[in-house]
C-alpha positions in Angstrom: 95.6 12.6 -39.2 95.2 16.2 -40.6 91.9 18.1 -41.8 90.4 18.2 -45.5 90.7 21.6 -46.5 87.7 23.4 -47.5 87.2 24.8 -51.0 86.9 28.8 -51.2 83.5 28.1 -53.1 81.8 26.2 -50.6 83.0 28.5 -47.7 81.3 31.3 -49.3 78.1 29.5 -50.0 77.8 28.6 -46.1 78.4 32.5 -45.3 75.5 33.3 -47.6 73.0 31.0 -46.3 73.5 32.1 -42.7 73.2 35.8 -43.8 69.9 35.0 -45.4 68.9 33.1 -42.0 69.8 35.9 -39.8 67.8 38.4 -42.5 64.9 36.5 -42.1 64.9 36.0 -38.7 65.2 39.9 -38.4 62.2 40.5 -40.5 60.3 38.2 -38.5 61.0 40.2 -35.4 60.2 43.4 -37.1 56.7 41.8 -38.4 55.7 40.6 -34.8 56.6 44.1 -33.5 54.8 45.8 -36.1 51.7 43.5 -35.4 51.7 43.9 -31.7 52.1 47.7 -32.0 49.0 47.6 -34.4 46.7 44.9 -32.6 42.9 46.2 -31.8 41.5 45.5 -28.4 37.9 44.6 -28.8 35.6 44.5 -25.4 33.6 41.4 -25.1 31.5 41.0 -22.0 31.1 37.8 -19.8 27.9 37.1 -17.2 28.3 34.4 -15.1 27.8 33.7 -11.9 31.0 33.6 -10.3 30.0 31.4 -7.3 28.5 28.5 -9.0 30.4 25.8 -10.4 29.2 26.9 -14.1 30.3 30.0 -13.7 33.9 29.1 -12.3 34.2 26.6 -15.2 33.1 28.5 -18.1 35.3 31.5 -16.9 38.3 29.1 -16.8 37.3 27.7 -20.5 37.0 31.3 -21.8 40.7 32.4 -20.8 42.2 29.1 -22.1 40.3 29.3 -25.0 41.5 32.9 -25.9 45.1 32.0 -24.6 45.1 29.0 -26.9 43.7 30.6 -30.0 46.1 33.5 -30.1 49.3 31.5 -29.3 48.2 29.8 -32.5 47.3 33.1 -34.3 49.5 35.3 -33.2 49.7 37.3 -36.5 45.9 38.3 -36.0 45.1 41.9 -35.5 42.2 42.0 -33.1 42.3 40.8 -29.3 39.4 40.1 -27.1 39.4 41.5 -23.8 37.1 39.9 -21.3 35.1 42.3 -19.2 33.9 40.1 -16.4 30.7 40.8 -14.4 29.2 38.4 -11.6 25.2 37.8 -12.0 25.1 36.5 -8.3 22.7 33.8 -9.8 19.7 36.3 -10.3 17.7 37.4 -13.1 17.9 40.6 -12.3 21.5 40.6 -11.4 22.3 39.1 -14.8 20.3 42.1 -16.4 22.1 44.6 -14.4 25.4 43.0 -15.2 24.4 43.1 -19.2 23.3 46.7 -19.3 26.3 47.9 -17.4 28.6 46.1 -20.2 26.6 47.3 -22.9 26.5 51.1 -21.7 29.6 51.6 -19.8 31.9 49.0 -21.4 30.4 49.0 -25.1 31.1 45.4 -25.3 30.8 44.0 -28.9 29.3 40.6 -27.8 28.2 39.0 -24.4 28.9 35.5 -23.3 26.4 33.9 -21.0 24.8 34.3 -18.8 24.2 30.3 -17.9 20.6 29.8 -17.6 17.5 30.4 -19.5 16.0 32.2 -17.5 18.5 34.9 -16.8 19.2 34.5 -20.8 16.1 35.3 -21.6 15.9 39.3 -20.4 19.5 39.7 -21.5 18.8 38.4 -25.2 16.1 41.4 -25.7 18.6 43.8 -24.4 20.9 42.5 -26.8 18.5 43.0 -29.5 18.0 46.2 -28.6 21.8 47.4 -28.8 22.8 45.0 -31.6 25.1 43.0 -29.3 25.2 39.1 -30.0 24.5 37.2 -26.9 26.3 34.0 -26.8 25.0 31.5 -24.3 26.9 27.7 -23.7 24.4 26.7 -21.4 21.0 28.0 -21.8 19.5 25.0 -23.3 15.5 25.9 -23.2 13.7 26.1 -26.7 11.8 29.0 -25.7 14.8 30.8 -26.5 14.7 31.1 -30.0 17.3 32.3 -32.6 14.5 33.3 -35.1 12.6 35.6 -32.9 16.1 37.1 -31.6 18.5 37.3 -34.5 21.2 38.3 -32.0 21.3 35.2 -29.9 23.5 32.3 -30.4 23.2 29.0 -28.5 26.6 27.7 -28.6 25.2 24.3 -26.9 22.3 21.8 -27.8 18.5 22.8 -27.8 16.9 20.5 -25.2 14.0 19.7 -27.8 16.8 18.0 -30.0 16.8 14.9 -27.4 12.9 14.2 -27.3 13.2 12.2 -30.3 15.8 9.8 -28.8 13.8 9.3 -25.7 10.6 8.7 -27.8 12.8 6.4 -29.6 13.6 4.4 -26.1 10.0 4.2 -25.2 8.8 3.2 -28.6 11.5 0.4 -28.2 9.9 -1.2 -25.1 6.6 -0.6 -26.4 5.4 1.4 -23.5 1.9 3.6 -24.4 1.9 5.9 -21.2 4.2 8.3 -19.9 4.6 11.0 -17.2 7.1 13.9 -17.3 8.5 15.5 -14.1 9.9 18.8 -14.7 10.9 21.6 -13.0 8.6 24.9 -12.7 10.5 27.4 -14.7 11.6 28.0 -18.1 14.4 25.5 -18.4 11.7 23.0 -17.4 8.8 24.0 -19.4 10.6 24.6 -22.5 10.8 20.8 -23.9 7.4 20.0 -23.1 5.3 20.8 -25.9 8.1 19.2 -27.9 8.5 16.1 -25.9 4.4 16.1 -26.1 4.7 16.2 -29.9 7.6 13.1 -30.1 5.4 11.0 -28.1 2.4 11.6 -29.9 4.1 10.3 -33.2 4.3 6.9 -31.6 0.9 7.0 -30.1 2.2 7.5 -26.4 -0.4 8.8 -24.1 0.5 11.6 -21.2 -2.2 11.5 -19.1 -0.6 13.6 -16.3 2.2 16.2 -15.8 4.0 16.4 -12.8 5.5 19.8 -12.1 7.7 20.6 -9.2 8.7 24.1 -7.8 12.7 24.9 -7.9 12.2 26.0 -4.4 10.0 23.0 -3.0 10.5 21.5 0.0 11.4 17.6 0.6 7.5 17.4 2.0 6.2 19.0 -1.3 8.4 16.4 -3.5 7.1 13.8 -1.5 3.2 14.6 -2.0 3.6 15.0 -5.6 5.4 11.6 -6.0 2.8 10.3 -3.8 0.2 11.1 -6.3 2.4 9.2 -9.0 1.7 6.0 -7.1 -2.1 6.1 -7.7 -1.4 6.6 -11.2 -1.5 3.8 -13.8 1.3 5.1 -15.7 4.8 3.6 -14.6 7.3 5.1 -16.9 8.7 8.6 -16.0 10.7 11.1 -17.8 12.6 13.7 -15.4 13.6 17.0 -16.8 15.3 19.2 -14.2 18.6 20.4 -13.0 21.1 17.8 -10.9 20.3 19.7 -7.5 16.6 19.5 -7.7 16.8 16.2 -9.3 18.8 14.2 -6.7 16.6 15.5 -4.2 13.6 14.0 -6.3 15.2 10.4 -6.6 16.1 10.3 -3.0 12.6 10.9 -2.3 11.1 8.8 -4.9 13.4 5.9 -3.5 12.0 6.2 0.2 8.3 6.5 -1.5 9.0 3.1 -3.5 9.0 4.5 -6.7 12.6 3.3 -7.6 11.4 -0.6 -8.0 11.4 -3.0 -10.5 7.7 -2.2 -11.5 8.7 1.6 -12.7 10.9 3.0 -15.4 13.1 6.2 -15.0 14.5 8.2 -18.0 16.4 11.4 -17.5 17.0 14.0 -19.7 20.6 15.5 -20.6 19.8 18.2 -18.0 21.2 15.7 -15.5 23.0 13.3 -17.2 25.5 15.7 -18.9 26.1 16.9 -15.2 26.5 13.9 -13.3 30.1 15.0 -12.3 28.4 16.9 -9.5 26.7 14.4 -8.0 28.1 12.6 -5.1 28.4 8.8 -4.5 25.2 8.8 -2.1 23.2 10.5 -4.6 23.9 7.8 -7.1 22.7 5.3 -4.8 19.3 6.6 -5.8 19.5 6.4 -9.3 20.5 2.7 -9.7 18.8 1.3 -12.8 17.5 4.7 -14.4 18.2 5.4 -18.1 19.3 8.6 -19.2 20.3 10.7 -22.7 23.2 12.3 -23.0 25.2 14.4 -25.8 28.0 12.7 -27.1 31.6 14.2 -27.7 33.6 12.0 -30.1 37.3 11.0 -28.2 40.3 12.9 -29.6 43.8 13.7 -28.6 43.0 17.5 -28.3 40.2 16.9 -26.1 42.2 14.6 -23.9 45.3 17.1 -23.7 42.7 20.2 -23.0 41.5 17.9 -19.6 44.8 17.5 -18.4 45.6 21.5 -18.9 42.5 22.6 -17.6 42.3 20.5 -14.3 45.9 21.7 -13.7 45.2 25.1 -14.5 41.7 25.2 -12.7 43.2 23.6 -9.3 45.8 26.8 -9.6 42.8 29.0 -9.4 40.6 27.1 -7.4 42.7 24.6 -5.0 39.5 23.8 -2.7 37.8 22.1 -5.6 40.1 19.0 -5.8 37.0 17.1 -6.9 36.3 19.4 -10.0 35.4 17.6 -13.2 35.2 18.8 -16.8 31.7 18.6 -18.4 30.3 19.2 -21.9 29.3 22.8 -21.0 33.2 23.6 -20.6 33.6 22.4 -23.7 31.0 24.3 -25.3 32.4 27.5 -23.6 36.2 26.8 -24.7 34.7 26.7 -28.4 32.2 29.3 -28.1 35.3 31.9 -27.1 37.1 30.6 -30.2 34.1 31.0 -32.4 33.8 34.3 -31.2 37.7 35.3 -31.5 37.5 33.9 -35.4 34.0 36.0 -36.0 35.6 39.0 -34.7 39.1 38.6 -36.8 36.8 38.2 -39.9 35.7 42.0 -39.3 38.2 43.9 -41.6 38.3 47.7 -40.8 35.3 47.2 -38.5 34.0 50.2 -36.4 33.9 48.8 -32.9 32.0 51.8 -31.6 28.3 52.4 -30.5 25.7 55.0 -32.0 24.4 57.0 -29.3 20.6 56.9 -28.7 18.4 59.2 -30.4 15.9 59.1 -27.3 15.7 62.9 -25.9 14.6 64.3 -22.8 16.1 64.0 -19.4 13.2 61.3 -18.0 14.6 58.4 -20.3 15.4 55.5 -18.9 18.8 53.1 -18.7 17.3 50.9 -21.4 16.2 53.6 -23.7 19.5 55.5 -23.6 21.4 52.5 -24.3 23.7 52.9 -27.6 23.9 50.8 -30.5 27.0 48.9 -32.2 27.8 50.0 -35.2 29.3 46.5 -35.8 26.4 44.3 -35.0 25.3 43.0 -38.0 28.5 42.1 -39.3 29.5 40.3 -36.2 26.4 38.2 -36.4 27.0 37.2 -40.1 30.4 36.6 -39.0 29.5 34.3 -36.5 26.9 32.4 -38.6 29.4 31.4 -41.2 32.2 30.2 -38.8 32.5 26.5 -38.6 35.3 24.4 -37.0 36.4 21.4 -35.4 36.4 22.0 -31.6 36.8 20.1 -28.6 33.6 19.2 -28.4 33.0 18.0 -32.2 31.6 19.8 -35.0 31.0 23.7 -34.2 28.4 25.3 -36.7 26.0 27.6 -36.2 22.8 26.7 -38.0 19.9 29.2 -37.4 21.8 30.7 -34.3 22.4 27.2 -32.5 24.5 23.7 -32.9 23.2 21.3 -34.4 23.2 17.7 -32.5 24.2 14.8 -34.1 24.7 12.0 -31.9 23.3 11.1 -28.3 24.6 8.7 -25.9 21.9 6.4 -23.8 23.3 5.3 -20.5 22.3 3.3 -17.8 23.2 4.1 -14.3 25.1 0.9 -12.4 26.9 1.3 -9.2 28.9 4.6 -8.9 29.3 4.9 -12.3 27.5 4.5 -15.6 27.5 2.2 -18.5 26.8 3.0 -22.5 24.3 0.5 -23.8 23.6 2.4 -27.2 23.4 5.6 -29.1 20.7 7.2 -31.1 21.1 9.1 -34.1 18.7 11.3 -36.5 19.2 9.1 -39.3 19.6 5.4 -38.0 17.6 6.0 -34.6 19.0 3.3 -32.0 22.2 1.8 -32.7 24.5 -0.4 -30.5 27.6 1.1 -31.8 29.0 4.2 -33.7 29.7 1.9 -36.8 27.5 2.8 -39.7 28.7 0.3 -42.4 26.1 -2.0 -42.0 23.0 0.5 -41.5 20.5 0.7 -43.7 17.7 2.7 -42.1 15.9 4.3 -38.8 15.4 1.8 -36.2 14.0 1.4 -32.6 14.7 -2.3 -32.0 15.4 -2.7 -28.4 17.8 -5.3 -29.9 20.0 -2.5 -30.8 20.4 -1.5 -26.9 22.8 -3.4 -24.4 21.9 -5.3 -21.4 20.1 -2.7 -19.1 20.2 -2.8 -15.3 16.6 -1.9 -14.3 15.3 -0.3 -11.0 15.4 -3.1 -8.2 18.3 -4.5 -9.4 16.4 -6.3 -11.9 17.4 -7.4 -15.4 13.7 -8.1 -16.7 12.0 -5.3 -18.5 9.4 -4.3 -16.0 5.9 -5.3 -16.7 3.8 -1.9 -18.0 0.8 -1.3 -19.9 1.2 -1.5 -23.6 -2.2 0.2 -24.8 -2.7 -2.0 -27.7 -6.3 -2.8 -27.3 -9.0 0.0 -27.1 -11.5 -2.5 -24.9 -11.4 -6.3 -23.5 -14.7 -7.8 -23.4 -15.5 -11.2 -21.4 -16.1 -12.5 -18.2 -13.6 -10.0 -16.5 -13.7 -9.5 -12.6 -14.0 -6.2 -11.0 -11.6 -5.9 -8.5 -10.0 -3.0 -6.6 -6.4 -3.6 -7.7 -7.1 -3.7 -11.6 -9.0 -0.4 -11.3 -5.9 1.3 -10.7 -4.9 0.5 -14.1 -7.8 0.6 -16.2 -11.3 1.6 -16.2 -14.4 -0.7 -15.6 -17.8 -0.4 -17.2 -20.9 -1.1 -14.5 -21.1 -4.9 -13.8 -23.4 -6.8 -16.2 -23.7 -9.8 -13.7 -22.8 -10.3 -9.8 -19.9 -12.7 -9.2 -18.4 -13.6 -5.7 -15.7 -15.9 -4.7 -16.6 -19.1 -2.8 -14.8 -22.5 -1.7 -16.5 -25.7 -3.5 -15.9 -28.7 -1.5 -17.3 -32.5 -2.0 -20.3 -33.7 -0.4 -20.5 -36.2 1.9 -23.6 -38.4 2.8 -24.6 -39.2 6.2 -27.6 -41.2 5.9 -26.0 -44.2 7.2 -26.6 -42.9 11.0 -24.9 -44.3 14.0 -25.9 -45.2 17.6 -24.8 -42.0 18.8 -26.5 -39.7 16.7 -28.3 -38.1 19.0 -25.0 -36.5 20.3 -24.6 -35.0 16.9 -26.8 -31.7 17.4 -24.4 -30.1 20.0 -20.7 -29.7 19.9 -18.4 -31.3 22.4 -17.9 -28.1 24.4 -21.6 -27.3 24.5 -22.1 -30.7 25.7 -19.3 -30.1 28.5 -20.7 -26.7 29.6 -24.3 -28.0 29.9 -23.2 -30.6 32.2 -21.1 -28.7 34.1 -23.8 -25.8 34.6 -26.7 -28.7 35.5 -24.4 -29.9 38.1 -23.5 -26.4 39.3 -27.2 -25.1 39.7 -27.9 -28.7 41.6 -25.3 -27.7 44.0 -26.7 -24.0 44.1 -30.1 -25.2 45.0 -29.0 -28.0 47.6 -27.0 -24.9 49.7 -30.2 -22.7 49.3 -32.4 -25.1 50.6 -30.7 -27.6 52.7 -31.4 -25.8 56.2 -34.8 -24.7 55.4 -36.5 -27.7 53.2 -36.6 -31.3 54.2 -36.3 -32.4 50.7 -32.9 -31.7 50.9 -31.7 -33.3 53.7 -31.0 -36.4 55.0 -27.9 -38.9 54.3 -25.2 -37.3 52.2 -25.6 -39.8 49.5 -29.4 -38.6 49.5 -28.5 -34.9 49.5 -25.8 -35.5 46.3 -28.5 -37.4 44.6 -31.5 -35.2 45.2 -29.5 -32.2 44.1 -28.7 -34.0 40.7 -31.9 -35.2 40.4 -33.6 -31.6 40.7 -31.1 -30.2 38.3 -31.5 -32.6 35.6 -35.2 -33.3 35.9 -35.9 -29.6 35.1 -34.9 -30.9 31.6 -38.6 -32.5 31.1 -39.7 -30.4 34.3 -40.4 -33.7 36.2 -38.8 -32.3 39.6 -41.1 -33.0 42.8 -39.0 -31.5 45.2 -40.3 -27.8 47.0 -37.9 -24.9 46.6 -38.7 -22.6 49.7 -36.0 -20.0 49.1 -36.7 -16.9 47.2 -33.3 -17.1 46.0 -33.9 -20.6 45.1 -36.8 -19.6 43.1 -34.9 -16.6 41.1 -32.2 -19.4 40.3 -34.5 -21.8 39.2 -36.9 -19.3 37.0 -33.5 -18.4 35.5 -32.5 -21.9 34.9 -35.6 -23.2 33.5 -35.5 -20.2 30.8 -32.0 -21.6 29.8 -33.0 -25.1 29.5 -36.2 -24.4 27.8 -34.1 -22.9 25.1 -31.5 -25.4 25.2 -34.2 -28.2 24.5 -35.9 -26.6 22.1 -32.8 -26.1 20.0 -31.8 -29.5 20.5 -35.0 -30.9 19.4 -34.8 -28.9 16.5 -31.3 -29.8 15.1 -31.9 -33.5 16.1 -35.2 -33.4 14.0 -33.2 -32.1 11.1 -30.5 -34.5 11.4 -33.1 -37.5 11.5 -35.6 -36.3 9.0 -33.7 -34.3 6.2 -31.3 -35.7 3.7 -27.8 -35.7 5.2 -25.5 -34.1 2.1 -23.0 -32.3 4.1 -19.8 -30.7 3.1 -16.4 -32.3 3.9 -15.1 -28.8 4.6 -16.7 -26.0 6.2 -14.5 -23.2 6.2 -10.9 -22.2 5.1 -9.4 -22.6 8.7 -10.0 -26.0 8.5 -8.0 -26.5 5.6 -5.3 -24.5 7.0 -5.0 -26.6 10.3 -5.0 -29.6 8.2 -2.6 -28.8 5.7 -5.2 -29.5 2.8 -4.1 -29.1 -0.9 -6.7 -26.6 -2.7 -6.8 -25.4 -6.2 -7.9 -22.1 -8.3 -8.7 -21.8 -11.8 -5.2 -20.9 -13.9 -4.7 -17.0 -14.5 -7.6 -16.0 -12.0 -7.1 -13.2 -9.9 -8.0 -15.8 -7.0 -4.3 -16.8 -6.6 -3.8 -13.4 -4.7 -6.8 -14.3 -2.6 -5.2 -17.4 -1.5 -1.7 -16.2 -0.8 -3.8 -13.5 1.5 -5.2 -16.6 3.4 -1.4 -17.7 4.1 -2.0 -21.3 2.4 1.4 -22.6 1.6 2.2 -22.6 -1.9 3.2 -26.1 -1.9 -0.5 -27.1 -1.3 -1.9 -25.0 -4.0 -2.8 -26.5 -7.6 -4.3 -24.8 -10.7 -7.0 -26.2 -13.1 -8.0 -25.1 -16.3 -11.6 -26.7 -16.8 -14.1 -28.3 -14.6 -13.3 -31.7 -15.7 -9.8 -31.4 -14.5 -11.2 -30.2 -11.2 -13.4 -33.0 -10.7 -10.5 -35.6 -11.3 -8.6 -33.6 -8.5 -11.2 -33.9 -6.3 -11.7 -37.6 -7.0 -8.0 -38.1 -5.9 -8.5 -36.4 -2.7 -5.9 -34.1 -1.1 -3.8 -37.3 0.0 -3.4 -38.6 -3.6 -1.9 -35.7 -5.2 -5.8 -34.0 -5.4 -7.4 -31.3 -3.6 -9.9 -31.3 -1.0 -11.0 -27.7 -1.8 -11.1 -25.2 -4.7 -11.6 -21.3 -4.8 -14.1 -19.9 -8.0 -16.4 -17.3 -8.7 -19.9 -17.9 -8.5 -21.1 -17.9 -12.2 -18.3 -21.0 -12.8 -19.5 -22.4 -9.8 -23.0 -22.8 -10.5 -22.1 -24.4 -14.1 -20.0 -27.1 -11.9 -22.9 -27.7 -9.8 -25.2 -28.1 -12.7 -22.6 -30.5 -14.2 -22.1 -32.5 -11.0 -25.2 -32.5 -9.4 -25.2 -33.8 -5.6 -21.4 -34.2 -5.8 -20.2 -31.0 -4.8 -21.5 -28.1 -2.9 -20.2 -24.3 -1.5 -19.0 -23.7 2.0 -17.4 -21.3 4.2 -17.5 -17.6 3.8 -18.5 -15.5 0.7 -15.8 -13.1 -0.9 -17.6 -9.8 -2.7 -16.4 -8.8 -5.7 -17.3 -6.0 -8.1 -18.8 -8.6 -10.5 -18.0 -8.8 -14.3 -17.3 -6.1 -16.5 -15.9 -4.6 -19.5 -12.8 -3.0 -19.4 -11.6 0.2 -21.1 -7.9 2.5 -20.7 -7.9 5.0 -18.3 -10.0 8.1 -19.1 -11.7 6.4 -22.0 -14.8 8.2 -23.1 -16.7 4.9 -23.9 -16.9 3.8 -20.8 -19.8 5.6 -19.6 -21.7 5.0 -22.8 -21.0 1.2 -22.4 -22.3 1.4 -18.6 -25.5 2.9 -20.0 -26.2 0.5 -22.1 -25.4 -2.5 -19.7 -28.1 -0.9 -17.1 -30.7 -0.7 -19.9 -30.1 -4.4 -20.5 -30.0 -5.4 -16.7 -33.4 -3.8 -16.0 -35.1 -5.2 -18.9 -36.3 -8.8 -18.9 -33.6 -9.6 -21.4 -31.0 -10.1 -18.5 -33.4 -12.3 -16.5 -34.0 -14.3 -19.8 -30.0 -14.9 -19.9 -29.7 -15.8 -16.3 -32.7 -18.4 -16.4 -31.3 -20.0 -19.7 -27.8 -20.5 -18.3 -28.2 -20.6 -14.7 -31.3 -21.1 -12.6 -33.4 -23.0 -14.9 -31.0 -26.0 -14.4 -28.7 -25.3 -11.8 -29.9 -26.4 -8.2 -27.7 -25.0 -5.4 -26.9 -27.8 -3.9 -26.0 -26.0 -0.5 -29.9 -25.8 0.2 -29.6 -29.9 0.5 -26.8 -29.5 3.4 -28.1 -29.3 7.1 -27.2 -26.7 9.2 -24.0 -26.8 11.4 -24.3 -28.2 14.7 -25.3 -26.2 17.7 -21.9 -24.9 19.4 -21.0 -22.8 22.6 -21.0 -19.5 20.7 -24.7 -19.8 20.3 -25.7 -19.9 24.1 -22.8 -18.7 25.7 -25.3 -15.4 26.5 -27.5 -17.7 28.5 -25.0 -19.5 30.3 -23.5 -16.4 31.5 -27.2 -15.1 32.2 -27.6 -18.1 34.5 -24.1 -18.5 35.8 -24.4 -14.7 37.1 -28.0 -15.3 38.8 -26.6 -18.7 40.5 -23.6 -16.9 41.6 -25.4 -13.5 42.6 -27.9 -15.9 44.9 -25.1 -18.0 46.5 -23.1 -14.7 47.3 -26.3 -13.2 49.2 -26.9 -16.6 51.1 -23.4 -16.9 52.3 -23.3 -12.9 53.3 -26.5 -13.6 55.1 -25.8 -16.9 56.8 -22.2 -15.6 57.9 -24.1 -12.6 59.5 -26.0 -14.8 61.4 -23.3 -16.7 62.5 -21.0 -13.7 63.6 -21.2 -14.7 67.2 -19.6 -17.7 66.4 -16.8 -16.6 64.3 -16.1 -14.1 66.8 -15.7 -16.0 69.5 -12.1 -16.3 70.8 -12.2 -19.1 73.4 -11.6 -21.7 70.6 -9.5 -21.9 67.6 -10.2 -20.5 64.2 -10.6 -24.1 62.7 -13.1 -24.9 65.4 -14.9 -22.0 64.7 -15.3 -22.8 61.3 -16.2 -26.1 61.7 -18.7 -24.7 64.2 -20.3 -23.0 61.4 -20.0 -25.5 58.9 -21.9 -27.6 61.9 -24.5 -24.9 62.2 -25.2 -25.3 58.4 -26.1 -28.5 58.3 -28.8 -28.2 61.0 -32.2 -27.1 60.4 -32.9 -23.2 60.2 -35.5 -23.2 63.5 -36.2 -19.5 62.3 -37.6 -20.6 59.0 -41.2 -20.4 58.6 -41.4 -23.9 57.0 -40.2 -25.6 60.3 -42.5 -23.3 62.3 -45.3 -24.6 60.2 -44.5 -28.2 60.6 -44.3 -27.4 64.5 -47.7 -26.4 64.3 -49.2 -29.1 62.2 -47.7 -31.6 64.5 -49.2 -30.2 67.4 -52.6 -30.1 65.9 -52.1 -33.7 65.0 -51.3 -34.6 68.4 -54.5 -32.9 70.3 -56.6 -34.6 67.7 -55.0 -38.0 68.3 -55.8 -37.5 72.2 -59.2 -36.3 71.5 -60.1 -39.6 69.4 -58.7 -41.6 72.3 -60.8 -40.1 74.9 -63.9 -40.6 72.8 -63.0 -44.2 72.2 -62.6 -44.9 75.9 -65.7 -43.0 77.1 -68.6 -45.4 78.2 -71.1 -42.8 77.3 -73.1 -44.6 74.5 -75.2 -41.3 73.7 -72.1 -39.2 72.6 -73.3 -37.3 69.0 -72.7 -39.0 66.0 -71.6 -35.6 64.6 -68.9 -35.5 66.8 -67.4 -38.6 65.8 -67.9 -37.4 62.0 -66.1 -34.1 62.6 -63.1 -36.0 64.5 -62.6 -38.3 61.7 -62.6 -35.4 59.3 -60.1 -33.4 60.9 -57.8 -36.3 61.4 -58.2 -37.3 57.7 -57.2 -33.6 57.0 -54.1 -33.8 59.1 -52.4 -36.9 57.8 -53.5 -36.6 54.3 -52.7 -32.9 54.1 -49.4 -33.7 55.4 -48.8 -35.5 52.2 -49.8 -32.4 50.2 -52.5 -34.6 49.0 -56.0 -32.7 49.9 -58.6 -35.6 50.2 -61.9 -35.1 48.2 -65.4 -36.1 49.1 -65.5 -38.9 46.8 -62.1 -40.5 47.6 -62.2 -43.9 49.7 -60.4 -43.3 53.2 -57.6 -45.6 54.2 -58.1 -46.3 57.9 -55.4 -48.5 57.8 -53.1 -45.3 58.1 -54.9 -44.2 61.1 -52.5 -44.7 63.9 -53.9 -46.4 67.4 -54.3 -44.0 70.5 -51.2 -45.7 72.3 -48.5 -44.7 69.1 -50.3 -41.3 68.8 -50.0 -40.7 72.7 -46.1 -41.9 72.6 -45.2 -39.7 69.5 -47.0 -36.7 71.4 -44.8 -37.4 74.3 -41.5 -38.0 72.2 -42.1 -34.7 70.5 -42.8 -32.6 73.8 -39.2 -33.7 74.9 -37.6 -33.1 71.8 -39.2 -29.6 71.8 -38.2 -29.1 75.6 -34.6 -30.1 75.1 -34.3 -28.0 72.2 -35.6 -25.0 74.1 -32.9 -25.8 76.8 -30.4 -25.9 74.1 -30.9 -22.5 72.7 -31.1 -21.2 76.5 
């Protein structure tokens, strides 16, 4: 198969077209060579902290921006040449770098520095030298382009976000907020604008929390603890991420990141979340933030990928680096400057020497003036394009914001819950088709997770009222949030219980004055005192000797007989007398108290409370109640009542019904309320209920005003005028005292318990024990020759000591007196017998009378009853001479036997 022949005309046309293409290519190459040879290098300064993240980010974005710009505009005559200086993160360093760039490098513009404090000084230098200063990260509103015409802010002013913050606060109806900001130009610049925005929606700022950029953790904690004492629970944080992350970590430890608080961050932190670690995000859970919105685009996504690759090539150690909005603004700022410089046709990029003369002039005075400065700021002001950060246009020397994102920190990330625009306010999505006007409705926001993992809006104070008047109790917890006036009436928390009528007395009513423990203790002490007296008197008193049963009976009789002071036994020992004196004192007080209590039981009308204190309720698990909505709920919780046993009521009728049912039938056994309400209840249901248990003091009833209200002092003064006058007494008499009777006055006192007498029993017990110890020590000392004997066993020695104890003490003066009295008695008997046996009838009659009188004194005196002249003598009791002689002989034999035994 052969080829078709080509016509000569067609072959000529193809050769001609190829020649034209070659000619065009040669012309383009020549034009490019001519352009390269005629480009103008324009020096531009860069002042950044090259060791900081923002400095590294900005410089990388500048270089990429100029590379992209001139790749797309190869025919432009100008080329920006970056002269980079390191500010070292210091204001002085930034100023020195700018001075060097203007004086020595004669730069036509300076990009940077990155923060507001450094930019403030550099701006003044730029105004003097007519060199534009373009900052992509200095956001403080104090850096005004109106006052500094050579300052261009290629970022958003911090004041632009205050409307978005106020819209959030207005959406939830909060009436107070506290700003927390860093103490420098960056932090202070936004505060006046924030105040104005909140004032427009009637939100009060009662306190400002200022924290130094160099503050220690302890200083931050002290400041945060001050906030815990404030009424306000809404906090607006405006500071850098480094300081802000420390603040939130400490706030979490203090307890401020909880369901009772609201935290809102400005874009100073939300724009730079990429800097923060996951551990820092844990303290931000539930926090809201306002952030500049960057619309998505293919160019932006492509730039992120290219920047990441390029940045890692230059900084391989920063593997977690992420591009933020300041990098986008840095890219667009370099783009804008390159476009503005290209607009200057036939520009003179030289400096005019300073007119200052003299050898003593300073470096600032010797600065030259840029000849191209006025034209360059005009070119910058007219530059507008769509950058990777969105619409880029300088209005009054700064970018105008359009949309802010509202984000919520959840987990390790964030959730966009809405947007704010200057025209439409809060909106859920960026869809403007159905929007009609400005809105701050909370329904335009998505679901929010609040601090403390709560999905409920924190309960804060809305500030809708200027005062609250009524029966409002003054308590400490409420005073943290509002101001109270002085109380206009006293009010305490008391317990109300039903009354039980004990008029039908039982047969054992005599036991009721004393509690069981007091009865048992008293009985034990009676036995103990009787035993002590027996021990002390057994060896020296005939009254406490005899058969064992007789001794036990005598001891108990003696102790119990003291109750009515009917004891007849003599106590001989001084130790016994000491114990008896103390015991008589105790018995006297005990019997008098018993008598008084029993008299009250038998004579006073018995209206007693069914419950005497809250401890009885807790032990028995009885049900209680309080008025619905009252602060007493917290008081009951502090008493550890089971929530299942706590009921509420709304009126006195409902309360009466609950009491009537009783705790076992779905009712209650007691109720807690304030004294003014209780007085009205007792008046309505007379003799049916009473108060019991302790009284909990409160501040009384007062009027309520917002914190810091100037009306508090005036109203308190007016209340004092009323309470100190007769008017208040008239009011109380009308509503309370005239009709109400405190039924607690009809209730008898509580039973006497051991707690009232333990001191007396202690004294008696110590006295008896001390006397017993002294006696035992003295007795054992006298028996030491028996205890030391080694001829017999220890057990036998102990038995011998006990045997000796059971015998009479011969050394006691009581027995010596008895022997003397017995001897005189025998001698008198012998004399009487001799007289009767004598045949002498002339014996004087007076002698007989004398003997008879002596005998009478002997026999009757032995009984402890001296005879008197008017008593009739009982001669039948006088023994016969034979009996008297026999008794005397027996006595002498016993005495001789005892003497032999002692020898």
